[in-house]
VOMAR-777570 format. One record per residue (C-alpha): z, y, x; residue in three letters. Coordinates in steps of 0.001 Angstrom, whole numbers, plus 500000, padded with zeros to 6 digits. Example, Ala and Ser with C-alpha at 12.3 -4.5 7.8 and 13.67 -1.06 7.14 Angstrom:
! VOMAR-777570
{{507800, 495500, 512300}, "Ala"}
{{507140, 498940, 513670}, "Ser"}
***
This chain:
! VOMAR-777570
{{501648, 488569, 536108}, "Met"}
{{500964, 489375, 532482}, "Ser"}
{{503950, 490419, 530411}, "Ser"}
{{505092, 493011, 527958}, "Tyr"}
{{508199, 495185, 527445}, "Lys"}
{{511287, 494138, 525757}, "Asn"}
{{512904, 497068, 523923}, "Pro"}
{{516384, 495876, 525049}, "Thr"}
{{515195, 496200, 528660}, "Gly"}
{{513032, 494340, 531095}, "Gly"}
{{509763, 492422, 530671}, "Tyr"}
{{509309, 488812, 529637}, "Trp"}
{{506740, 486377, 528391}, "Ala"}
{{507676, 485000, 524920}, "Pro"}
{{508541, 481321, 524873}, "Gly"}
{{507455, 480515, 528424}, "Ala"}
{{510664, 478809, 529451}, "Ser"}
{{510784, 476818, 526273}, "Glu"}
{{507171, 475774, 526792}, "Tyr"}
{{507937, 474439, 530298}, "Arg"}
{{511009, 472583, 528988}, "Ala"}
{{508948, 470874, 526301}, "Ala"}
{{506274, 469914, 528884}, "Gln"}
{{508935, 468408, 531186}, "Ser"}
{{510390, 466320, 528437}, "Gly"}
{{513509, 468348, 527884}, "Ala"}
{{515109, 468392, 524462}, "Ser"}
{{513959, 471909, 523582}, "Ala"}
{{511394, 472060, 520741}, "Pro"}
{{507761, 472236, 521714}, "Arg"}
{{506847, 475912, 522136}, "Met"}
{{503115, 476541, 522600}, "Glu"}
{{503702, 480234, 523481}, "Ala"}
{{500506, 482232, 523863}, "Pro"}
{{499785, 482885, 527486}, "Gly"}
{{502297, 480389, 528876}, "Ala"}
{{499553, 478487, 530522}, "Glu"}
{{498477, 481678, 532257}, "Lys"}
{{501741, 482057, 534134}, "Gly"}
{{503736, 484302, 531749}, "Tyr"}
{{507373, 484144, 532715}, "Asp"}
{{510673, 485712, 531685}, "Arg"}
{{511883, 488241, 534267}, "Leu"}
{{514942, 489408, 532376}, "Glu"}
{{516294, 487630, 529269}, "Ala"}
{{517207, 489901, 526425}, "Pro"}
{{520981, 490082, 526184}, "Ala"}
{{521168, 489579, 522506}, "Val"}
{{523977, 487444, 520985}, "Gln"}
{{523271, 486752, 517322}, "Glu"}
{{526311, 486963, 515080}, "Thr"}
{{526664, 487181, 511329}, "Arg"}
{{526164, 491011, 511385}, "Asn"}
{{524001, 491266, 514540}, "Ser"}
{{520346, 490525, 514864}, "Tyr"}
{{517870, 490839, 517696}, "Pro"}
{{515881, 494101, 517584}, "Pro"}
{{512917, 494049, 515285}, "Val"}
{{510545, 494255, 518275}, "Ser"}
{{512350, 491597, 520332}, "Asp"}
{{509359, 489294, 520005}, "Tyr"}
{{509400, 485524, 520344}, "Lys"}
{{505637, 485397, 520186}, "Val"}
{{503211, 487922, 521533}, "Glu"}
{{501930, 490560, 519124}, "Pro"}
{{498194, 490660, 518353}, "Glu"}
{{497812, 486888, 518596}, "Thr"}
{{497454, 484310, 515817}, "Asn"}
{{501017, 483007, 516396}, "Lys"}
{{504344, 483301, 514551}, "Glu"}
{{507760, 481813, 515193}, "Tyr"}
{{509095, 480067, 512104}, "Phe"}
{{512088, 477750, 511860}, "Arg"}
{{512352, 477616, 515638}, "Gly"}
{{508755, 476609, 516214}, "Glu"}
{{505628, 478485, 517181}, "Val"}
{{502998, 478051, 514471}, "Arg"}
{{499417, 479279, 514076}, "Glu"}
{{498760, 482016, 511562}, "Cys"}
{{495450, 481331, 509894}, "Leu"}
{{493131, 484204, 508834}, "Pro"}
{{492989, 485066, 505122}, "Ala"}
{{490391, 483656, 502720}, "Asn"}
{{488365, 486156, 500518}, "Pro"}
{{490827, 485866, 497594}, "Thr"}
{{493848, 486600, 499738}, "His"}
{{492183, 489449, 501686}, "Ser"}
{{490873, 491196, 498569}, "Glu"}
{{494340, 491178, 496929}, "Gln"}
{{495715, 492329, 500268}, "His"}
{{493517, 495424, 500201}, "Ser"}
{{494471, 496257, 496594}, "Thr"}
{{498168, 496219, 497374}, "Val"}
{{497671, 498309, 500583}, "Val"}
{{495604, 500924, 498739}, "Gly"}
{{498195, 501372, 495936}, "Val"}
{{501229, 501490, 498186}, "Leu"}
{{499584, 503941, 500606}, "Arg"}
{{498852, 506257, 497675}, "Ala"}
{{502412, 506047, 496435}, "Tyr"}
{{504222, 506056, 499733}, "Ala"}
{{506745, 508894, 500018}, "Lys"}
{{506251, 511377, 502843}, "Pro"}
{{507922, 509993, 505979}, "Gly"}
{{507004, 506411, 505034}, "Tyr"}
{{504096, 504281, 506284}, "Thr"}
{{502370, 501161, 505013}, "Val"}
{{501855, 498396, 507520}, "Asp"}
{{499713, 495222, 507476}, "Ile"}
{{500877, 492072, 509215}, "Asp"}
{{503639, 493831, 511054}, "Leu"}
{{505395, 491374, 513361}, "Leu"}
{{509179, 491520, 512977}, "Thr"}
{{511990, 489515, 514656}, "Arg"}
{{513866, 488176, 511634}, "Gln"}
{{516591, 486318, 513515}, "Asp"}
{{517074, 484108, 516581}, "Glu"}
{{514697, 481392, 515230}, "His"}
{{512152, 483409, 513263}, "Asn"}
{{509557, 485964, 514288}, "Asn"}
{{506869, 486484, 511649}, "Phe"}
{{505031, 489241, 509690}, "Ala"}
{{504902, 490024, 506022}, "Ser"}
{{501455, 490703, 504541}, "Asp"}
{{502231, 494319, 503534}, "Val"}
{{505340, 496407, 504109}, "Cys"}
{{506725, 499874, 503646}, "Leu"}
{{508967, 501385, 506315}, "Arg"}
{{510250, 504735, 507522}, "Gln"}
{{508242, 506360, 510265}, "Arg"}
{{509754, 507013, 513676}, "Gly"}
{{512572, 505491, 515700}, "Ile"}
{{515879, 504304, 514229}, "Asp"}
{{518579, 506015, 516326}, "Pro"}
{{520961, 503126, 515626}, "Ala"}
{{518639, 500583, 517358}, "Thr"}
{{516280, 502776, 519429}, "Glu"}
{{513502, 500687, 517930}, "Asp"}
{{511136, 501256, 514948}, "Arg"}
{{512721, 501184, 511527}, "Tyr"}
{{512992, 497809, 509776}, "Leu"}
{{510710, 497533, 506786}, "Glu"}
{{512374, 498376, 503464}, "Glu"}
{{509860, 496773, 501086}, "Val"}
{{507723, 493712, 501954}, "Ala"}
{{504999, 492034, 499898}, "Val"}
{{503809, 488454, 500513}, "Glu"}
{{500468, 487337, 499012}, "Ile"}
{{500418, 483616, 498278}, "Lys"}
{{496990, 481921, 498227}, "Ala"}
{{497651, 478628, 500031}, "Thr"}
{{501208, 479051, 501298}, "Gln"}
{{503701, 476462, 500182}, "Arg"}
{{506321, 477604, 497720}, "Ala"}
{{509118, 476343, 499931}, "Gly"}
{{507952, 478346, 502919}, "Asp"}
{{507533, 481478, 500773}, "Leu"}
{{511085, 481227, 499537}, "Lys"}
{{512381, 480668, 503041}, "Glu"}
{{510490, 483721, 504319}, "Arg"}
{{511829, 485844, 501509}, "Ala"}
{{515326, 484636, 502166}, "Arg"}
{{515088, 485375, 505842}, "Leu"}
{{513728, 488872, 505324}, "Met"}
{{516414, 489697, 502783}, "Ala"}
{{519153, 488509, 505195}, "Gln"}
{{517613, 490638, 507899}, "Arg"}
{{518013, 493726, 505731}, "Gly"}
{{514709, 494172, 503955}, "Val"}
{{515814, 495762, 500709}, "Arg"}
{{513106, 494292, 498487}, "Arg"}
{{510778, 491362, 498973}, "Val"}
{{507902, 490745, 496575}, "Phe"}
{{505344, 487950, 496204}, "Ala"}
{{501974, 487815, 494465}, "Ile"}
{{500171, 484514, 493835}, "Ser"}
{{496342, 484726, 493826}, "Val"}
{{493575, 482379, 492778}, "Lys"}
{{489775, 482751, 493057}, "Gly"}
{{486579, 480985, 494043}, "Asp"}
{{485212, 480611, 497559}, "Lys"}
{{483539, 484038, 497497}, "Ala"}
{{486692, 485812, 496344}, "Gly"}
{{485190, 486467, 492840}, "Asp"}
{{486972, 485701, 489593}, "Asn"}
{{490180, 486714, 491209}, "Leu"}
{{493360, 486172, 489209}, "Val"}
{{496523, 487693, 490638}, "Ala"}
{{500098, 487550, 489442}, "Gly"}
{{502659, 487551, 488301}, "Pro"}
{{504588, 489851, 490577}, "Leu"}
{{507786, 488172, 491816}, "Leu"}
{{510794, 489831, 493401}, "Glu"}
{{513336, 487955, 495474}, "Trp"}
{{516870, 487988, 494106}, "Gln"}
{{519374, 487109, 496918}, "Pro"}
{{522221, 486740, 494564}, "Glu"}
{{520376, 484054, 492616}, "Arg"}
{{518514, 482703, 495652}, "Asp"}
{{515406, 482756, 493448}, "Asp"}
{{512600, 484896, 492161}, "Trp"}
{{512520, 487387, 489341}, "Lys"}
{{509233, 487787, 487387}, "Thr"}
{{507935, 491247, 486547}, "Trp"}
{{505578, 491825, 483608}, "Ser"}
{{502390, 493909, 484179}, "Glu"}
{{503541, 496654, 481850}, "Asp"}
{{506859, 497278, 483605}, "Glu"}
{{507337, 500278, 485897}, "Leu"}
{{508373, 499676, 489470}, "Leu"}
{{510461, 502431, 491025}, "Asp"}
{{511848, 502644, 494606}, "Asp"}
{{513152, 505340, 497042}, "Pro"}
{{510059, 504634, 499211}, "Cys"}
{{507663, 505669, 496421}, "Leu"}
{{506723, 509070, 495114}, "Thr"}
{{507006, 507930, 491523}, "Gly"}
{{507171, 504894, 489154}, "Ala"}
{{504316, 502538, 489691}, "Leu"}
{{502976, 500274, 486911}, "Arg"}
{{503150, 496647, 488063}, "Val"}
{{499660, 495915, 486865}, "Gly"}
{{498275, 498268, 489475}, "Ala"}
{{499376, 495844, 492198}, "Leu"}
{{497563, 492999, 490504}, "Leu"}
{{494295, 494343, 489187}, "Asp"}
{{491669, 496294, 491100}, "Ala"}
{{490715, 498509, 488078}, "Val"}
{{494324, 499481, 487359}, "Gln"}
{{494827, 500001, 491120}, "Ala"}
{{492059, 502621, 491220}, "Glu"}
{{493513, 504453, 488234}, "Lys"}
{{496965, 504452, 489822}, "Ala"}
{{495578, 505774, 493102}, "Ile"}
{{493735, 508603, 491319}, "Val"}
{{496912, 509543, 489401}, "Asn"}
{{498918, 509476, 492557}, "Ala"}
{{496494, 511759, 494411}, "Val"}
{{496429, 514216, 491461}, "Ile"}
{{500185, 514257, 491217}, "Glu"}
{{500651, 514663, 494927}, "Ser"}
{{500751, 518508, 494683}, "Gly"}
{{498392, 518884, 497616}, "His"}
{{496824, 522379, 497557}, "Pro"}
{{493294, 521015, 497486}, "Asp"}
{{494128, 518852, 494491}, "Met"}
{{495784, 521783, 492691}, "Val"}
{{492708, 523890, 493289}, "Lys"}
{{490429, 521030, 492138}, "Tyr"}
{{492525, 520580, 488949}, "Gly"}
{{492395, 524329, 488187}, "Asp"}
{{488625, 524388, 488743}, "Glu"}
{{488097, 521344, 486591}, "Arg"}
{{490196, 522783, 483814}, "Glu"}
{{488269, 526029, 483897}, "Gln"}
{{484949, 524148, 483820}, "Arg"}
{{486224, 522298, 480769}, "Gly"}
{{487185, 525523, 479005}, "Ile"}
{{483811, 527132, 479830}, "Asp"}
{{481807, 524131, 478611}, "Val"}
{{483821, 523895, 475418}, "Gly"}
{{483502, 527519, 474662}, "Thr"}
{{479713, 527571, 475296}, "Arg"}
{{479294, 524617, 473015}, "Lys"}
{{481209, 526403, 470267}, "Ala"}
{{479006, 529543, 470569}, "Leu"}
{{475763, 527604, 470608}, "Leu"}
{{476754, 525521, 467516}, "Arg"}
{{477720, 528645, 465614}, "Leu"}
{{474448, 530362, 466433}, "Met"}
{{472541, 527247, 465314}, "Gln"}
{{474515, 527044, 462057}, "Ala"}
{{473737, 530718, 461261}, "Arg"}
{{470046, 530247, 462047}, "Gly"}
{{470042, 532601, 465044}, "Leu"}
{{467161, 531835, 467309}, "Arg"}
{{468229, 531267, 470880}, "Leu"}
{{465589, 532625, 473273}, "Asp"}
{{465393, 531939, 477005}, "Ala"}
{{467080, 535204, 477922}, "Ser"}
{{470078, 534596, 475662}, "Ala"}
{{470413, 531019, 476863}, "Lys"}
{{470485, 532113, 480487}, "Thr"}
{{473095, 534808, 479694}, "Arg"}
{{475358, 532303, 477942}, "Ile"}
{{475071, 529728, 480690}, "Glu"}
{{475818, 532394, 483441}, "Ala"}
{{478971, 533746, 481733}, "Cys"}
{{482242, 532549, 483265}, "Thr"}
{{484541, 535042, 481461}, "Asn"}
{{486326, 533380, 478643}, "Glu"}
{{487255, 536695, 476971}, "Asp"}
{{483612, 537778, 476804}, "Ile"}
{{482536, 534304, 475534}, "Met"}
{{485140, 534538, 472749}, "Asn"}
{{483937, 538066, 471874}, "Arg"}
{{480333, 536653, 471492}, "Trp"}
{{481660, 533869, 469170}, "Ile"}
{{483353, 536490, 466985}, "Asp"}
{{480119, 538549, 466781}, "Arg"}
{{477993, 535439, 466112}, "Ala"}
{{479978, 534806, 462944}, "Ala"}
{{478526, 538031, 461316}, "Thr"}
{{475437, 538853, 463484}, "Ala"}
{{472017, 539001, 461838}, "Asn"}
{{470133, 538949, 465140}, "Glu"}
{{470783, 537646, 468667}, "Ile"}
{{470848, 541240, 469988}, "Ala"}
{{473852, 541974, 467752}, "Asp"}
{{475881, 539375, 469750}, "Ile"}
{{475311, 540785, 473181}, "Phe"}
{{475268, 544548, 472467}, "Asp"}
{{478023, 546308, 474573}, "Asp"}
{{479098, 543043, 476078}, "Ala"}
***
């Protein structure tokens, strides 16, 4: 018998009993649970009693993970694959959040979460703490979730945001996207954030800075909407990460910049004074990596009558 593990104990097949009830004409809603027709069955029902302050574990699935199903408003629905516009914006958001995720946090795509007794669906992108939550002995609930709206109905999007916020997700965002069939001419935005106290969305402008405990620093909102801004934000995040390799690279880049600038200054001074640069002198200047020596050559070039006067006793 095919089944998978319930974190609260035992094994069961999601929705199998509801599926059979629907087929037999019972009053339960029709549940086309994946695998029910293959003989999946519930061996031990999860002992979870939903109350105002108690929810099923996040991994207490009503539909089987890794299928194209979700459980929304008490019904199993098919989750359709993304179109090019949606998927491209999806990758932009993932790249930026991964670059800005604070150590100890991970970025997930389409992570299936049990929202409440009647809802089990995934956000497009989310940030959550790594590891196991000792309070639930399950993975940590996502703290930040992002929904990308290409064809999704506004009412469904609001309902999903409301459910995630009630479940305990600290911040829920949404991004609308439009584009042609190939995913070109993509237009994304604005960035919306769900406001539970207003039961509505707040609109962020592209120039505002988004800060959150999950992130290593403030993130410009435009980076989540535009691929070019996203690339710049990712580069800045990597440079600011403090990784030893990046520090070394920055030091080497700065030194190369000093060397190039100093060489150019010496060559321009020599040209201005009419000092002929032969092959030997050019090779010597290009090979020099000592800034003090280079500066000494510049000082000598200011008064030298011949090339040899610059390099004597160097």
